[in-house]
C-alpha positions in Angstrom: 114.7 128.5 115.3 113.3 125.1 114.4 114.3 122.2 116.6 113.6 118.4 116.8 114.6 115.7 119.2 116.7 113.0 117.5 117.3 110.6 120.5 116.7 110.4 124.2 117.6 107.7 126.7 116.6 108.0 130.4 118.2 106.0 133.2 121.3 106.2 135.4 122.8 108.1 132.6 120.4 110.1 130.5 121.4 111.1 127.0 119.6 113.6 124.7 120.4 114.5 121.1 118.7 117.5 119.4 119.0 119.0 115.9 118.0 122.6 115.1 118.3 125.2 112.4 119.6 128.5 113.8 118.2 131.8 112.8 121.3 132.2 110.6 120.3 129.0 108.8 123.1 126.8 110.2 122.5 123.2 111.3 123.1 122.6 115.0 123.4 119.2 116.6 123.7 119.0 120.4 124.2 116.1 122.8 123.7 116.3 126.6 124.5 113.4 128.9 123.5 113.6 132.6 124.8 111.3 135.2 128.4 110.1 136.0 130.8 111.7 133.5 128.3 114.3 132.3 129.1 115.7 128.9 127.7 118.4 126.6 128.7 118.5 122.9 127.7 120.7 120.1 128.5 120.9 116.4 127.4 123.7 114.1 127.6 123.1 110.4 127.6 126.3 108.4 126.1 124.9 105.3 126.0 127.2 102.3 122.5 127.8 101.0 123.4 126.1 97.7 124.7 123.0 99.5 121.5 122.4 101.6 119.8 120.6 98.7 122.8 118.3 98.3 122.9 117.6 102.0 119.2 116.6 102.0 119.7 114.3 99.0 122.7 112.7 100.6 120.8 112.1 103.9 117.9 110.5 101.9 120.4 108.3 100.1 121.9 107.2 103.4 118.5 106.6 104.9 117.0 104.7 101.9 120.0 103.2 100.2 119.2 99.8 98.8 115.5 100.2 99.6 113.4 99.7 96.5 110.3 100.7 98.6 111.9 104.2 99.2 109.2 106.0 97.2 106.3 104.5 99.2 108.2 104.7 102.5 109.1 108.4 101.9 105.5 109.2 101.0 104.2 107.7 104.2 106.8 109.5 106.2 106.3 112.9 104.6 102.5 112.7 105.0 102.8 111.6 108.7 104.7 114.9 109.2 102.1 117.0 107.4 104.3 117.5 104.4 102.3 117.5 101.1 103.4 114.9 98.6 102.1 114.6 95.0 102.4 111.2 93.4 102.5 109.7 89.9 102.3 106.1 89.1 101.9 104.3 85.8 99.9 102.2 85.2 
């Protein structure tokens, strides 16, 4: 299972949000809140294999919508995570 931390806030109330891909290939988001009124929440999205590409594209659209520097910004981001990127630019 692959997992990343999306958010964390420590204090009187500590909140943590994680995302993971389960061994079945589902997307799992969890939130844990510790302190007064503790909560734990989880959502599992059973995304069909064919829909994962669409989900990735929609997330990129939401993240970079209206940003004409999206190509450069994405390149920097991908490379910072060790993801190989090939680029073309003319001229």
